[in-house]
C-alpha positions as a Markdown table, in Angstrom:
| # | Residue | x | y | z |
|---|---|---|---|---|
| 1 | Met | 0.2 | 0.1 | 0.1 |
| 2 | Thr | 1.5 | 3.2 | -1.2 |
| 3 | Glu | 0.8 | 6.9 | -1.5 |
| 4 | Ala | -1.5 | 7.8 | -4.2 |
| 5 | Glu | 0.6 | 8.4 | -7.8 |
| 6 | Gly | 2.2 | 11.7 | -8.6 |
| 7 | Pro | 5.2 | 13.3 | -8.1 |
| 8 | Pro | 6.6 | 13.1 | -4.3 |
| 9 | Val | 6.3 | 15.9 | -1.8 |
| 10 | Pro | 8.8 | 15.3 | 1.0 |
| 11 | Leu | 7.2 | 14.9 | 4.5 |
| 12 | Pro | 7.3 | 17.7 | 6.8 |
| 13 | Asp | 8.9 | 15.4 | 9.7 |
| 14 | Arg | 8.8 | 12.1 | 11.5 |
| 15 | Arg | 6.0 | 13.3 | 13.6 |
| 16 | Ala | 3.7 | 14.0 | 10.5 |
| 17 | Ala | 5.0 | 10.8 | 8.8 |
| 18 | Gly | 3.6 | 8.9 | 11.9 |
| 19 | Glu | 0.1 | 10.5 | 11.6 |
| 20 | Arg | -0.2 | 9.8 | 8.2 |
| 21 | Leu | 1.0 | 6.2 | 8.6 |
| 22 | Ala | -1.3 | 5.8 | 11.6 |
| 23 | Glu | -4.5 | 6.8 | 9.3 |
| 24 | Arg | -3.5 | 4.0 | 7.0 |
| 25 | Leu | -3.1 | 1.4 | 9.8 |
| 26 | Leu | -6.2 | 1.8 | 11.5 |
| 27 | Ser | -7.8 | -1.3 | 10.5 |
| 28 | Tyr | -5.4 | -2.8 | 13.0 |
| 29 | Arg | -6.3 | -1.3 | 16.2 |
| 30 | Asp | -8.9 | -4.1 | 16.9 |
| 31 | Gln | -6.4 | -6.6 | 16.2 |
| 32 | Asp | -4.1 | -6.7 | 19.6 |
| 33 | Pro | -1.2 | -4.6 | 18.0 |
| 34 | Val | 2.3 | -3.9 | 18.9 |
| 35 | Val | 4.1 | -1.0 | 17.6 |
| 36 | Leu | 8.0 | -1.8 | 17.6 |
| 37 | Ala | 10.4 | 0.9 | 16.4 |
| 38 | Leu | 13.7 | 0.8 | 15.1 |
| 39 | Pro | 15.6 | 3.5 | 16.6 |
| 40 | Arg | 16.5 | 6.1 | 16.6 |
| 41 | Gly | 14.7 | 7.6 | 13.9 |
| 42 | Gly | 11.9 | 5.4 | 13.8 |
| 43 | Val | 10.9 | 5.9 | 17.3 |
| 44 | Pro | 9.0 | 9.3 | 16.8 |
| 45 | Val | 7.4 | 8.0 | 13.9 |
| 46 | Ala | 6.3 | 4.9 | 15.9 |
| 47 | Phe | 5.0 | 6.8 | 18.9 |
| 48 | Glu | 2.2 | 8.7 | 16.7 |
| 49 | Ile | 1.3 | 5.5 | 15.4 |
| 50 | Ala | 1.0 | 3.6 | 18.7 |
| 51 | Val | -1.2 | 6.6 | 20.3 |
| 52 | Arg | -3.6 | 6.3 | 17.6 |
| 53 | Leu | -4.0 | 2.9 | 17.7 |
| 54 | Gly | -4.0 | 2.4 | 21.5 |
| 55 | Ala | -0.9 | 0.0 | 21.4 |
| 56 | Pro | 2.2 | -0.5 | 23.4 |
| 57 | Leu | 5.2 | 0.8 | 21.8 |
| 58 | Asp | 8.4 | -0.9 | 22.1 |
| 59 | Val | 11.9 | -0.6 | 20.6 |
| 60 | Leu | 14.2 | -3.5 | 18.7 |
| 61 | Ile | 17.7 | -2.8 | 18.4 |
| 62 | Val | 19.6 | -3.5 | 15.3 |
| 63 | Arg | 23.4 | -2.5 | 14.5 |
| 64 | Lys | 25.1 | -3.1 | 11.1 |
| 65 | Val | 28.0 | -5.1 | 10.7 |
| 66 | Arg | 30.5 | -3.1 | 8.6 |
| 67 | Ala | 33.6 | -3.8 | 6.7 |
| 68 | Pro | 36.7 | -3.1 | 8.4 |
| 69 | Gly | 38.1 | -0.3 | 7.2 |
| 70 | Asn | 34.8 | 0.6 | 5.2 |
| 71 | Pro | 32.2 | 1.7 | 7.7 |
| 72 | Glu | 29.8 | 2.7 | 4.7 |
| 73 | Tyr | 29.7 | -1.0 | 3.5 |
| 74 | Gly | 27.3 | -3.1 | 5.6 |
| 75 | Leu | 27.8 | -6.7 | 5.5 |
| 76 | Gly | 25.1 | -7.5 | 8.0 |
| 77 | Ala | 23.5 | -6.7 | 11.4 |
| 78 | Val | 23.2 | -7.9 | 14.9 |
| 79 | Val | 19.8 | -7.9 | 16.6 |
| 80 | Glu | 19.4 | -7.9 | 20.0 |
| 81 | Gly | 18.5 | -10.7 | 21.8 |
| 82 | Gly | 21.8 | -12.6 | 20.2 |
| 83 | Ser | 20.5 | -12.9 | 16.5 |
| 84 | Arg | 22.8 | -11.9 | 13.9 |
| 85 | Phe | 22.3 | -12.1 | 10.1 |
| 86 | Leu | 25.3 | -11.8 | 7.6 |
| 87 | Asp | 25.8 | -11.6 | 4.0 |
| 88 | Glu | 28.0 | -14.1 | 3.1 |
| 89 | Pro | 28.3 | -13.7 | -0.5 |
| 90 | Arg | 29.0 | -10.0 | 0.4 |
| 91 | Ile | 31.2 | -10.5 | 3.0 |
| 92 | Arg | 33.5 | -12.9 | 0.5 |
| 93 | Ala | 33.2 | -10.3 | -2.4 |
| 94 | Ala | 34.8 | -7.3 | 0.4 |
| 95 | Gly | 37.7 | -9.8 | 0.9 |
| 96 | His | 36.5 | -11.0 | 4.4 |
| 97 | Thr | 35.7 | -14.4 | 6.2 |
| 98 | Val | 33.0 | -14.4 | 8.8 |
| 99 | Arg | 36.0 | -15.3 | 11.1 |
| 100 | Asp | 37.6 | -11.9 | 10.4 |
| 101 | Leu | 34.6 | -10.2 | 11.5 |
| 102 | Gly | 34.3 | -11.8 | 14.9 |
| 103 | Pro | 36.0 | -8.8 | 17.2 |
| 104 | Thr | 33.4 | -6.5 | 14.8 |
| 105 | Ile | 30.3 | -8.8 | 15.5 |
| 106 | Ala | 31.3 | -8.8 | 19.4 |
| 107 | Arg | 31.6 | -5.1 | 19.7 |
| 108 | Glu | 27.9 | -4.5 | 17.8 |
| 109 | Ala | 26.3 | -7.1 | 19.8 |
| 110 | Ala | 27.6 | -6.0 | 22.9 |
| 111 | Glu | 26.4 | -1.8 | 22.1 |
| 112 | Val | 22.9 | -3.6 | 20.9 |
| 113 | Glu | 22.4 | -4.8 | 24.5 |
| 114 | Arg | 23.5 | -1.8 | 26.1 |
| 115 | Arg | 21.1 | 0.0 | 24.1 |
| 116 | Ala | 18.2 | -2.3 | 24.5 |
| 117 | Arg | 18.8 | -2.0 | 28.8 |
| 118 | Glu | 19.3 | 2.1 | 28.6 |
| 119 | Phe | 16.3 | 2.5 | 26.4 |
| 120 | Arg | 14.0 | 0.1 | 28.4 |
| 121 | Ala | 15.1 | 1.4 | 31.4 |
| 122 | Gly | 14.4 | -1.9 | 33.3 |
| 123 | His | 11.2 | -2.7 | 31.5 |
| 124 | Ala | 10.9 | -5.9 | 30.0 |
| 125 | Pro | 10.4 | -6.1 | 26.0 |
| 126 | Val | 6.8 | -6.6 | 25.2 |
| 127 | Asp | 5.8 | -10.0 | 24.2 |
| 128 | Leu | 5.0 | -10.3 | 20.6 |
| 129 | Arg | 3.7 | -14.0 | 20.3 |
| 130 | Asn | 0.4 | -14.3 | 18.7 |
| 131 | Arg | 0.4 | -10.2 | 18.4 |
| 132 | Thr | -0.1 | -8.1 | 15.2 |
| 133 | Val | 3.5 | -6.7 | 15.1 |
| 134 | Ile | 3.9 | -3.3 | 13.3 |
| 135 | Leu | 7.5 | -2.3 | 12.7 |
| 136 | Val | 8.3 | 1.0 | 12.1 |
| 137 | Asp | 11.3 | 3.2 | 10.9 |
| 138 | Asp | 11.2 | 6.7 | 9.1 |
| 139 | Gly | 12.8 | 5.2 | 6.0 |
| 140 | Val | 15.0 | 2.6 | 4.6 |
| 141 | Ala | 17.8 | 2.7 | 1.7 |
| 142 | Thr | 18.6 | -0.7 | 1.0 |
| 143 | Gly | 16.6 | -2.5 | 3.7 |
| 144 | Gly | 19.3 | -4.7 | 5.1 |
| 145 | Thr | 18.8 | -3.7 | 8.4 |
| 146 | Val | 15.0 | -4.0 | 8.3 |
| 147 | Leu | 15.5 | -7.8 | 6.9 |
| 148 | Ala | 17.4 | -8.7 | 9.9 |
| 149 | Ala | 14.7 | -6.7 | 12.2 |
| 150 | Leu | 12.2 | -8.5 | 9.9 |
| 151 | His | 13.7 | -12.2 | 10.6 |
| 152 | Ala | 14.3 | -11.6 | 14.5 |
| 153 | Val | 10.7 | -10.3 | 14.8 |
| 154 | Arg | 9.5 | -13.6 | 13.1 |
| 155 | Ala | 11.2 | -15.6 | 15.5 |
| 156 | Arg | 9.3 | -14.2 | 18.3 |
| 157 | Gln | 6.2 | -15.7 | 16.5 |
| 158 | Pro | 3.9 | -13.1 | 16.1 |
| 159 | Arg | 0.5 | -13.9 | 14.3 |
| 160 | Arg | 1.0 | -11.2 | 11.6 |
| 161 | Ile | 3.8 | -8.7 | 10.9 |
| 162 | Val | 3.1 | -5.4 | 9.3 |
| 163 | Leu | 6.1 | -3.0 | 8.2 |
| 164 | Ala | 5.4 | 0.6 | 7.9 |
| 165 | Leu | 8.0 | 3.0 | 6.6 |
| 166 | Gly | 8.2 | 7.0 | 5.7 |
| 167 | Val | 9.9 | 6.5 | 2.9 |
| 168 | Ala | 11.8 | 3.5 | 0.6 |
| 169 | Pro | 13.1 | 3.1 | -3.0 |
| 170 | Pro | 10.9 | 1.1 | -5.0 |
| 171 | Asp | 13.3 | -1.8 | -5.4 |
| 172 | Thr | 13.8 | -1.7 | -1.5 |
| 173 | Val | 9.9 | -1.9 | -1.2 |
| 174 | Ala | 9.8 | -5.1 | -3.6 |
| 175 | Thr | 12.6 | -6.8 | -1.8 |
| 176 | Leu | 10.6 | -6.3 | 1.5 |
| 177 | Arg | 7.2 | -6.8 | 0.6 |
| 178 | Pro | 7.4 | -10.5 | 0.7 |
| 179 | Glu | 8.8 | -10.7 | 3.9 |
| 180 | Val | 5.9 | -9.2 | 5.6 |
| 181 | Asp | 2.1 | -9.5 | 5.8 |
| 182 | Asp | 1.3 | -6.0 | 4.8 |
| 183 | Leu | 3.6 | -3.1 | 3.8 |
| 184 | Val | 2.8 | 0.6 | 4.2 |
| 185 | Val | 5.0 | 3.1 | 2.8 |
| 186 | Leu | 4.2 | 6.7 | 2.5 |
| 187 | Leu | 6.6 | 7.5 | -0.5 |
| 188 | Thr | 8.6 | 5.5 | -2.9 |
| 189 | Pro | 10.3 | 8.0 | -5.1 |
| 190 | Ala | 12.4 | 6.8 | -8.1 |
| 191 | Thr | 15.0 | 8.8 | -7.7 |
| 192 | Phe | 16.6 | 8.2 | -4.1 |
| 193 | Phe | 19.8 | 9.1 | -2.3 |
| 194 | Ala | 19.0 | 9.2 | 1.4 |
| 195 | Val | 16.3 | 8.9 | 3.7 |
| 196 | Gly | 16.8 | 12.5 | 5.1 |
| 197 | Glu | 16.2 | 14.0 | 1.5 |
| 198 | Trp | 12.5 | 13.2 | 1.8 |
| 199 | Tyr | 11.7 | 15.2 | 4.9 |
| 200 | His | 11.8 | 18.8 | 5.4 |
| 201 | Gln | 12.8 | 18.4 | 8.6 |
| 202 | Phe | 15.3 | 15.5 | 9.6 |
| 203 | Ser | 17.2 | 16.4 | 12.8 |
| 204 | Gln | 19.1 | 13.6 | 14.4 |
| 205 | Val | 16.9 | 12.0 | 17.2 |
| 206 | Ser | 18.9 | 11.7 | 20.6 |
| 207 | Asp | 18.9 | 9.1 | 22.7 |
| 208 | Glu | 17.2 | 11.2 | 25.4 |
| 209 | Glu | 14.4 | 11.8 | 22.8 |
| 210 | Val | 14.0 | 7.9 | 22.5 |
| 211 | Arg | 13.9 | 7.4 | 26.1 |
| 212 | Arg | 11.3 | 10.3 | 26.7 |
| 213 | Leu | 8.6 | 9.1 | 24.1 |
| 214 | Leu | 9.3 | 5.1 | 25.4 |
| 215 | Asp | 8.6 | 6.8 | 29.1 |
| 216 | Arg | 5.3 | 8.7 | 27.7 |
| 217 | Ser | 4.3 | 5.8 | 25.9 |
| 218 | Arg | 4.3 | 3.6 | 29.2 |
| 219 | Thr | 1.9 | 6.5 | 31.1 |
| 220 | Pro | -1.5 | 6.2 | 31.3 |
| 221 | Pro | -3.1 | 9.0 | 29.7 |
| 222 | Ala | -4.6 | 11.5 | 32.3 |
| 223 | Thr | -8.3 | 11.5 | 32.7 |
| 224 | Ser | -10.2 | 14.6 | 33.6 |
| 225 | Ser | -12.6 | 14.4 | 37.0 |
| 226 | Arg | -15.8 | 15.6 | 36.6 |
């Protein structure tokens, strides 16, 4: 499910992306959904969806495994809980072996678990078993990290997986679509260089903002006294 045909117009900001995605996800409101954000950029988007669907919000921490000496070249990803997904043909093409990447994988795995503890602040991960999981990010380029996240989510036995994105190029959408039960993306520009070019406001999301939004999502809304 994508936006209407026509020249794509950049999104105002992540909050607006979340509001627009939420409108397209309202049919899941009565399906016991869990909204799962990919930090950091996916959290402000996911927060708006969780609020409008009345769903719990959680995060899924994923870190790219980058080629030694070439941090722009991804070779796979590690996901909290110990999952790892390595692109062995790509690793070989870069002149490495999985064994070579051992120290890099260990370092990224430790960072994943550190961030998970920090963001959750003592709260247990939301149980995904038999739930409709809506995985959210502000946008993706190649989709490698999202694929790793989807495999990790699938291992937690949800009933249904929905992927909600602000922006993604058409070839990435085509790669991701078979991996999920539903895919909702606002913009699929044919010319794509980076996620940030499709947002008018795309400032970096801080760890503090991630913690603040997660804390807000755990606080029941105040009820007015009569």
